C-alpha positions in Angstrom: 114.7 112.2 95.6 115.8 110.9 92.3 112.8 109.9 89.9 113.6 106.3 89.7 113.7 105.8 93.6 110.6 108.2 93.7 109.0 105.2 91.6 110.6 102.4 93.5 108.9 103.7 96.8 106.1 104.0 95.4 105.4 100.7 94.3 106.9 99.2 97.4 104.4 101.3 99.5 101.1 100.5 97.1 102.7 96.6 97.0 102.9 96.8 100.7 99.1 98.4 101.0 97.7 95.8 98.2 99.9 93.3 97.0 101.9 93.0 94.0 99.3 91.4 91.9 96.6 93.9 92.2 98.8 96.8 91.1 99.3 98.1 87.7 102.1 100.5 86.2 99.1 102.7 86.2 98.2 102.7 89.7 102.4 103.5 90.4 101.9 106.7 87.7 98.6 108.0 89.3 100.3 107.3 93.1 103.1 109.8 91.7 101.1 111.9 89.3 103.9 111.3 86.8 102.9 109.5 83.2 103.2 105.3 82.3 105.8 106.5 80.0 108.2 108.4 82.7 108.1 104.6 84.4 108.9 103.3 81.4 112.2 104.8 81.1 113.5 103.9 84.2 111.9 100.0 84.2 110.5 97.8 81.5 107.8 96.6 83.1 107.0 96.0 86.7 108.6 92.6 86.8 111.6 94.2 87.0 110.5 96.9 89.6 109.6 93.8 92.0 113.2 92.2 91.1 114.4 95.4 91.8 112.8 96.0 95.4 113.3 92.5 96.1 116.9 92.4 95.7 117.8 96.2 98.0 114.7 94.5 100.4 116.7 91.2 101.0 120.6 93.4 101.0 118.7 96.2 104.0 117.5 92.8 105.8 120.4 91.1 106.0 122.6 94.2 107.2 119.6 94.6 109.9 120.0 90.9 110.6 123.9 91.5 111.1 123.4 94.3 113.1 121.1 92.5 115.2 123.6 89.7 115.8 126.4 91.9 117.0 124.2 93.8 119.0 122.0 91.1 121.3 123.1 90.2 124.4 122.9 86.6 124.2 121.0 84.2 121.5 117.4 84.6 123.1 117.5 88.4 122.8 118.8 88.1 119.9 116.2 86.0 118.0 112.9 88.4 120.3 114.9 91.1 118.8 114.8 89.9 115.2 111.1 89.0 115.9 110.3 92.4 116.6 112.1 94.3 113.9 110.3 91.9 111.4 106.7 92.3 113.1 107.3 95.8 112.8 107.9 95.2 108.3 105.2 92.3 108.6 102.5 94.8 110.2 102.3 96.7 107.1 102.6 94.3 104.8 99.5 92.3 103.0 99.8 88.8 103.1 99.0 88.0 99.3 102.6 89.6 99.1 105.0 86.3 98.8 101.8 84.4 97.2 101.8 86.8 94.9 105.3 87.2 94.7 106.5 83.4 94.3 102.9 83.1 91.6 103.5 85.8 89.1 107.2 87.0 89.6 109.7 84.1 89.9 112.8 86.0 89.2 112.2 87.8 92.9 110.7 84.3 94.5 114.3 83.1 93.4 116.2 85.9 95.2 113.8 85.6 97.5 114.0 81.3 98.2 118.2 81.5 97.8 118.2 84.7 100.5 116.4 82.5 102.4 117.9 79.4 102.2 121.4 80.7 102.2 121.8 83.6 104.2 118.6 83.0 106.8 119.3 79.5 107.0 123.1 80.0 108.2 122.0 83.3 110.7 119.7 81.1 112.4 122.2 78.1 112.7 125.0 80.6 114.3 122.3 82.0 116.7 121.5 77.9 117.4 125.3 76.9 118.6 125.0 80.3 120.4 122.5 79.5 122.1 123.5 76.0 123.5 127.1 77.7 123.7 125.6 79.5 126.3 123.6 77.0 127.9 119.8 78.5 126.8 119.2 76.0 123.8 119.1 72.2 124.4 122.2 70.3 123.4 120.3 67.4 121.8 119.3 68.2 119.1 120.1 68.6 114.8 121.0 71.8 114.8 120.4 72.0 110.9 116.8 70.1 110.5 116.2 72.8 113.7 117.0 75.5 112.0 115.2 74.0 108.2 112.3 73.9 110.4 112.2 77.6 111.9 113.6 79.1 108.2 110.3 77.5 106.5 107.7 78.3 109.3 107.9 82.1 108.6 107.2 81.3 105.4 104.3 78.8 106.5 102.7 81.8 108.3 102.2 83.6 105.0 100.3 80.9 103.7 97.1 81.8 102.5 95.6 77.9 102.2 96.7 77.3 105.4 96.4 80.9 107.2 93.6 82.7 105.4 93.8 86.1 105.6 90.7 87.1 106.9 91.4 84.5 109.8 94.5 84.9 110.5 96.7 87.7 111.4 100.4 87.0 110.0 102.3 89.1 113.0 100.2 86.4 115.3 100.7 83.9 113.3 104.5 84.5 113.2 104.8 85.1 117.0 102.6 82.2 118.2 105.0 80.3 116.2 108.1 81.8 117.1 106.9 81.2 120.7 106.3 77.5 119.8 109.6 77.3 119.0 111.4 78.8 121.4 109.7 76.9 124.5 110.5 74.0 122.5 114.5 74.3 121.4 115.5 76.3 125.7 116.9 74.5 128.4 115.2 75.8 131.8 118.2 78.7 132.1 116.6 79.3 128.5 113.1 79.2 129.5 113.3 81.4 132.4 115.1 83.7 130.7 112.3 84.2 127.5 109.6 85.0 131.0 111.7 87.6 132.2 112.0 89.4 128.4 108.1 88.7 128.2 107.5 90.4 131.5 109.7 93.5 130.2 107.7 93.8 126.9 104.0 93.1 128.8 105.6 96.5 130.9 106.8 98.3 128.2 
């Protein structure tokens, strides 16, 4: 692995474990057993590392979301597969990571917001349309409003003011919000399919 890739991998590992704010360039250097000077030969500062990791992470997410959408059996299956993927990702993520990015790294946060408001919103809208066509989602809803609600729910689960990390696990909050959302938009046919998938998950 090239030195720059090693730095990025180590930084991401530390950010996920401890959050962004509490990790210093010294911590990254120590974690890799290299000098801080070596890190600065690839990155100007921690902010650039965060921005680089954010862009790569968003690209990987977009590719994964597209793959899931193409391979899913139906709209509900697509949402559940995406949530499974996101739960695995969130389970190893420090709850303060999004808060730290928003407060201390505006460039990376802007990339994240743009991705959420353009790419993710579009994916949710397409899923809702698909679900309606398949008879799994209700027809009597404003797709753009409901899609926006769902997109904001994901970020809301990481809000330390609404859900303090010492009282709520982000993954548990995400699953509860998703369960509430899916039952709210689904038809009777959709509810039956949700219960079927839940039953299969419990048997695994």
